[in-house]
VMD Tcl script that builds the backbone (N, CA, C; Angstrom):
set m [mol new atoms 255]
animate dup $m
set s [atomselect $m all]
$s set {name element resname resid chain x y z} {
  {N N MET 1 A 143.119 46.510 28.740}
  {CA C MET 1 A 143.611 46.085 27.344}
  {C C MET 1 A 144.639 46.722 27.002}
  {N N VAL 2 A 145.492 45.958 26.286}
  {CA C VAL 2 A 146.809 46.338 25.773}
  {C C VAL 2 A 146.123 47.093 24.452}
  {N N LYS 3 A 147.336 48.231 24.290}
  {CA C LYS 3 A 146.876 49.237 22.960}
  {C C LYS 3 A 148.171 48.651 22.319}
  {N N TYR 4 A 147.718 48.394 20.509}
  {CA C TYR 4 A 148.673 47.981 20.143}
  {C C TYR 4 A 149.092 48.927 18.812}
  {N N GLN 5 A 150.202 49.008 18.305}
  {CA C GLN 5 A 150.617 49.984 17.360}
  {C C GLN 5 A 151.372 49.115 16.386}
  {N N ALA 6 A 150.588 49.091 15.115}
  {CA C ALA 6 A 151.164 48.232 14.074}
  {C C ALA 6 A 152.479 48.964 13.124}
  {N N VAL 7 A 153.348 48.435 12.417}
  {CA C VAL 7 A 154.161 48.827 11.693}
  {C C VAL 7 A 154.328 48.638 10.239}
  {N N GLY 8 A 154.874 49.419 9.375}
  {CA C GLY 8 A 155.040 48.866 8.186}
  {C C GLY 8 A 153.681 48.644 7.386}
  {N N ASP 9 A 153.481 47.406 6.948}
  {CA C ASP 9 A 152.568 47.139 6.155}
  {C C ASP 9 A 151.396 46.043 7.275}
  {N N ARG 10 A 151.650 46.376 8.169}
  {CA C ARG 10 A 150.865 45.216 9.252}
  {C C ARG 10 A 149.681 45.921 9.878}
  {N N VAL 11 A 148.621 45.067 9.926}
  {CA C VAL 11 A 147.277 45.383 10.759}
  {C C VAL 11 A 147.272 44.573 11.749}
  {N N PHE 12 A 147.046 45.305 12.960}
  {CA C PHE 12 A 146.503 44.230 14.212}
  {C C PHE 12 A 144.839 44.275 14.063}
  {N N VAL 13 A 144.476 42.845 13.900}
  {CA C VAL 13 A 142.898 42.807 14.002}
  {C C VAL 13 A 142.308 42.152 15.228}
  {N N ARG 14 A 141.438 42.606 15.911}
  {CA C ARG 14 A 140.754 41.900 16.880}
  {C C ARG 14 A 139.714 40.969 16.451}
  {N N LEU 15 A 139.513 39.713 16.274}
  {CA C LEU 15 A 138.799 38.823 15.830}
  {C C LEU 15 A 137.321 39.018 16.473}
  {N N THR 16 A 136.399 38.763 15.655}
  {CA C THR 16 A 134.881 38.730 15.918}
  {C C THR 16 A 134.170 37.448 15.916}
  {N N GLU 17 A 133.070 37.649 16.664}
  {CA C GLU 17 A 132.341 36.381 16.519}
  {C C GLU 17 A 131.728 36.310 14.827}
  {N N GLU 18 A 131.554 35.054 14.259}
  {CA C GLU 18 A 131.177 34.990 13.043}
  {C C GLU 18 A 129.489 34.435 12.914}
  {N N LYS 19 A 128.808 34.911 12.081}
  {CA C LYS 19 A 127.548 34.472 12.201}
  {C C LYS 19 A 127.363 33.384 10.536}
  {N N ASN 20 A 126.286 32.509 10.549}
  {CA C ASN 20 A 126.223 31.847 9.558}
  {C C ASN 20 A 125.234 32.643 8.819}
  {N N PRO 21 A 124.735 32.321 7.549}
  {CA C PRO 21 A 124.008 33.192 6.594}
  {C C PRO 21 A 122.499 33.475 7.276}
  {N N VAL 22 A 122.067 32.596 8.318}
  {CA C VAL 22 A 120.670 32.881 8.730}
  {C C VAL 22 A 120.640 33.876 10.253}
  {N N GLY 23 A 122.248 34.227 10.415}
  {CA C GLY 23 A 122.426 34.942 11.555}
  {C C GLY 23 A 122.670 34.008 12.806}
  {N N LEU 24 A 122.682 33.008 13.008}
  {CA C LEU 24 A 123.292 32.490 14.199}
  {C C LEU 24 A 124.652 32.462 14.429}
  {N N LEU 25 A 124.840 32.874 15.761}
  {CA C LEU 25 A 126.433 32.765 16.070}
  {C C LEU 25 A 127.101 31.347 15.685}
  {N N LEU 26 A 128.136 31.731 15.266}
  {CA C LEU 26 A 128.955 30.304 15.281}
  {C C LEU 26 A 130.008 30.189 16.346}
  {N N PRO 27 A 130.135 29.069 17.218}
  {CA C PRO 27 A 130.929 28.929 18.584}
  {C C PRO 27 A 132.520 28.919 17.971}
  {N N ASP 28 A 133.275 29.547 19.087}
  {CA C ASP 28 A 134.515 29.482 18.710}
  {C C ASP 28 A 135.303 28.438 18.271}
  {N N ASN 29 A 134.579 27.072 18.763}
  {CA C ASN 29 A 135.125 25.676 18.448}
  {C C ASN 29 A 134.695 25.135 17.248}
  {N N ALA 30 A 134.372 26.357 16.232}
  {CA C ALA 30 A 133.809 25.634 15.028}
  {C C ALA 30 A 134.997 25.272 14.288}
  {N N GLU 31 A 134.615 24.276 13.175}
  {CA C GLU 31 A 135.648 23.951 12.323}
  {C C GLU 31 A 136.384 25.034 11.367}
  {N N ARG 32 A 135.863 26.193 11.088}
  {CA C ARG 32 A 136.260 27.258 10.612}
  {C C ARG 32 A 136.941 27.970 11.254}
  {N N PRO 33 A 138.187 28.236 10.932}
  {CA C PRO 33 A 138.934 29.495 11.648}
  {C C PRO 33 A 138.337 30.864 11.581}
  {N N ARG 34 A 138.297 31.819 12.637}
  {CA C ARG 34 A 138.043 33.013 12.278}
  {C C ARG 34 A 138.568 33.664 11.310}
  {N N THR 35 A 137.813 34.329 10.517}
  {CA C THR 35 A 138.869 35.110 9.557}
  {C C THR 35 A 138.185 36.826 9.470}
  {N N ILE 36 A 137.201 36.949 10.364}
  {CA C ILE 36 A 136.838 38.010 10.270}
  {C C ILE 36 A 137.138 38.958 11.812}
  {N N GLY 37 A 137.395 40.503 11.478}
  {CA C GLY 37 A 137.529 40.788 12.613}
  {C C GLY 37 A 137.446 42.491 12.367}
  {N N VAL 38 A 137.567 43.461 13.586}
  {CA C VAL 38 A 137.970 44.564 13.500}
  {C C VAL 38 A 139.287 45.112 13.585}
  {N N VAL 39 A 139.585 46.192 12.733}
  {CA C VAL 39 A 141.255 46.889 13.000}
  {C C VAL 39 A 141.422 47.585 13.907}
  {N N GLU 40 A 142.365 47.136 14.764}
  {CA C GLU 40 A 142.930 47.717 15.916}
  {C C GLU 40 A 143.901 48.930 15.884}
  {N N SER 41 A 144.919 48.692 14.586}
  {CA C SER 41 A 145.896 49.316 14.488}
  {C C SER 41 A 146.722 49.287 13.314}
  {N N VAL 42 A 146.786 50.355 12.563}
  {CA C VAL 42 A 147.501 49.971 11.254}
  {C C VAL 42 A 149.097 50.692 11.093}
  {N N GLY 43 A 149.849 50.157 10.348}
  {CA C GLY 43 A 151.422 50.457 10.238}
  {C C GLY 43 A 151.166 51.827 9.084}
  {N N HIS 44 A 152.322 52.681 9.167}
  {CA C HIS 44 A 152.283 53.512 8.450}
  {C C HIS 44 A 152.375 53.475 6.706}
  {N N ASN 45 A 152.473 52.095 6.196}
  {CA C ASN 45 A 152.435 51.851 5.031}
  {C C ASN 45 A 151.191 51.265 4.636}
  {N N VAL 46 A 150.144 51.223 5.383}
  {CA C VAL 46 A 148.837 50.579 5.148}
  {C C VAL 46 A 148.026 51.841 4.795}
  {N N ARG 47 A 147.594 51.492 3.555}
  {CA C ARG 47 A 146.666 52.642 2.752}
  {C C ARG 47 A 145.060 52.173 2.835}
  {N N LEU 48 A 144.613 51.099 2.420}
  {CA C LEU 48 A 143.101 50.647 2.234}
  {C C LEU 48 A 142.295 50.597 3.494}
  {N N VAL 49 A 142.966 50.499 4.867}
  {CA C VAL 49 A 142.196 50.272 5.921}
  {C C VAL 49 A 142.396 51.455 7.021}
  {N N LYS 50 A 141.651 51.441 7.721}
  {CA C LYS 50 A 141.856 52.283 8.977}
  {C C LYS 50 A 141.120 51.455 10.316}
  {N N ALA 51 A 141.900 52.028 11.352}
  {CA C ALA 51 A 141.265 51.601 12.765}
  {C C ALA 51 A 139.583 51.557 12.819}
  {N N GLY 52 A 139.041 50.514 13.405}
  {CA C GLY 52 A 137.581 50.287 13.345}
  {C C GLY 52 A 136.973 49.989 12.224}
  {N N ASP 53 A 137.758 49.553 11.091}
  {CA C ASP 53 A 137.011 48.830 9.897}
  {C C ASP 53 A 137.004 47.482 10.157}
  {N N LYS 54 A 135.796 46.991 9.684}
  {CA C LYS 54 A 135.437 45.515 9.697}
  {C C LYS 54 A 135.975 44.988 8.507}
  {N N ILE 55 A 136.808 43.621 8.613}
  {CA C ILE 55 A 137.306 43.111 7.401}
  {C C ILE 55 A 137.464 41.806 7.472}
  {N N LEU 56 A 137.750 41.145 6.183}
  {CA C LEU 56 A 137.630 39.765 5.907}
  {C C LEU 56 A 139.042 39.666 5.761}
  {N N PHE 57 A 140.100 38.478 6.174}
  {CA C PHE 57 A 141.127 38.377 5.668}
  {C C PHE 57 A 141.640 36.850 5.492}
  {N N HIS 58 A 142.500 36.752 4.955}
  {CA C HIS 58 A 143.190 35.214 4.529}
  {C C HIS 58 A 143.812 34.653 5.661}
  {N N VAL 59 A 143.295 33.493 6.097}
  {CA C VAL 59 A 143.443 33.128 7.444}
  {C C VAL 59 A 145.073 32.477 7.408}
  {N N PHE 60 A 145.791 32.161 6.455}
  {CA C PHE 60 A 146.843 31.249 6.664}
  {C C PHE 60 A 148.075 32.676 6.728}
  {N N ASP 61 A 147.679 33.808 6.773}
  {CA C ASP 61 A 148.635 35.066 6.663}
  {C C ASP 61 A 148.826 35.598 8.208}
  {N N GLU 62 A 148.117 34.902 9.104}
  {CA C GLU 62 A 147.860 35.904 10.352}
  {C C GLU 62 A 148.987 35.237 11.416}
  {N N LEU 63 A 149.559 36.176 11.957}
  {CA C LEU 63 A 150.569 35.674 12.829}
  {C C LEU 63 A 149.698 35.782 14.429}
  {N N PRO 64 A 149.960 35.298 15.441}
  {CA C PRO 64 A 149.569 35.552 16.778}
  {C C PRO 64 A 150.073 36.775 17.599}
  {N N SER 65 A 149.483 37.073 18.465}
  {CA C SER 65 A 149.783 38.314 19.450}
  {C C SER 65 A 149.657 37.852 20.790}
  {N N PRO 66 A 150.117 38.464 21.847}
  {CA C PRO 66 A 149.994 37.935 22.984}
  {C C PRO 66 A 148.560 38.015 23.450}
  {N N ASP 67 A 147.355 38.494 22.858}
  {CA C ASP 67 A 146.392 38.549 23.099}
  {C C ASP 67 A 145.459 37.638 22.151}
  {N N ALA 68 A 145.098 36.377 22.550}
  {CA C ALA 68 A 144.521 35.518 21.767}
  {C C ALA 68 A 143.437 36.062 20.632}
  {N N ASP 69 A 142.901 36.871 21.072}
  {CA C ASP 69 A 141.673 37.471 20.200}
  {C C ASP 69 A 142.275 38.463 19.194}
  {N N VAL 70 A 143.516 38.616 19.225}
  {CA C VAL 70 A 144.090 39.653 18.485}
  {C C VAL 70 A 145.283 39.085 17.346}
  {N N VAL 71 A 145.171 39.282 16.176}
  {CA C VAL 71 A 146.048 38.698 14.909}
  {C C VAL 71 A 146.843 39.611 14.184}
  {N N VAL 72 A 147.773 39.601 13.816}
  {CA C VAL 72 A 148.552 40.543 12.939}
  {C C VAL 72 A 148.691 40.008 11.482}
  {N N VAL 73 A 148.109 40.576 10.562}
  {CA C VAL 73 A 148.341 40.310 9.051}
  {C C VAL 73 A 148.732 41.388 8.471}
  {N N ARG 74 A 149.269 40.963 7.051}
  {CA C ARG 74 A 149.994 42.138 6.335}
  {C C ARG 74 A 148.544 42.619 5.405}
  {N N GLU 75 A 148.908 43.993 4.915}
  {CA C GLU 75 A 147.540 44.529 3.983}
  {C C GLU 75 A 147.319 43.810 2.838}
  {N N TYR 76 A 148.101 43.102 2.411}
  {CA C TYR 76 A 147.824 42.266 1.099}
  {C C TYR 76 A 147.067 40.957 1.512}
  {N N SER 77 A 146.953 40.653 2.835}
  {CA C SER 77 A 146.149 39.412 3.053}
  {C C SER 77 A 144.713 39.938 3.184}
  {N N ILE 78 A 144.187 41.137 3.367}
  {CA C ILE 78 A 142.938 41.662 3.555}
  {C C ILE 78 A 142.371 41.323 2.475}
  {N N LEU 79 A 141.317 40.723 2.507}
  {CA C LEU 79 A 140.251 40.499 1.331}
  {C C LEU 79 A 139.043 41.335 1.140}
  {N N GLY 80 A 138.586 41.813 1.998}
  {CA C GLY 80 A 137.497 42.978 1.895}
  {C C GLY 80 A 137.217 43.681 3.097}
  {N N VAL 81 A 136.564 44.836 2.813}
  {CA C VAL 81 A 136.194 45.829 3.964}
  {C C VAL 81 A 134.650 45.828 3.975}
  {N N TRP 82 A 133.685 46.045 4.780}
  {CA C TRP 82 A 132.151 46.291 4.655}
  {C C TRP 82 A 131.782 46.756 6.095}
  {N N GLU 83 A 130.683 47.023 5.707}
  {CA C GLU 83 A 129.812 47.779 6.967}
  {C C GLU 83 A 128.465 46.795 7.022}
  {N N ASP 84 A 128.110 46.565 8.259}
  {CA C ASP 84 A 126.924 46.187 8.693}
  {C C ASP 84 A 125.631 46.899 8.239}
  {N N GLU 85 A 124.471 46.126 7.931}
  {CA C GLU 85 A 123.302 46.771 7.600}
  {C C GLU 85 A 122.752 47.001 8.722}
}
mol reanalyze $m
mol bondsrecalc $m
mol representation Tube
mol addrep $m
C-alpha cells in the first residue's frame, strides 16, 4: 500500500462503500459518485479533520491519485465528519 502525505490545505481520502438508508451496500457502479471516505493524510494547513476521520465531501472538488480508491480534496470541500454508531 502506498503511503500518502498531503500538503497545504489538501486531504487524501480513501473512498469507502456507501450504504443506503436501510443498510444495503450500494455497488461501485451505482449512478451516484462516491463521496464518503476515510482520511488517509492531512496537509499542514488542515485544521478540522485528522487521519482516520470518516468524512463526506463535495464530489466535484476531488482530484484523482495513482490509487483509484484514493482522491485528494481541499479542506473546504469537506461537508461533514461523523462517527458510526
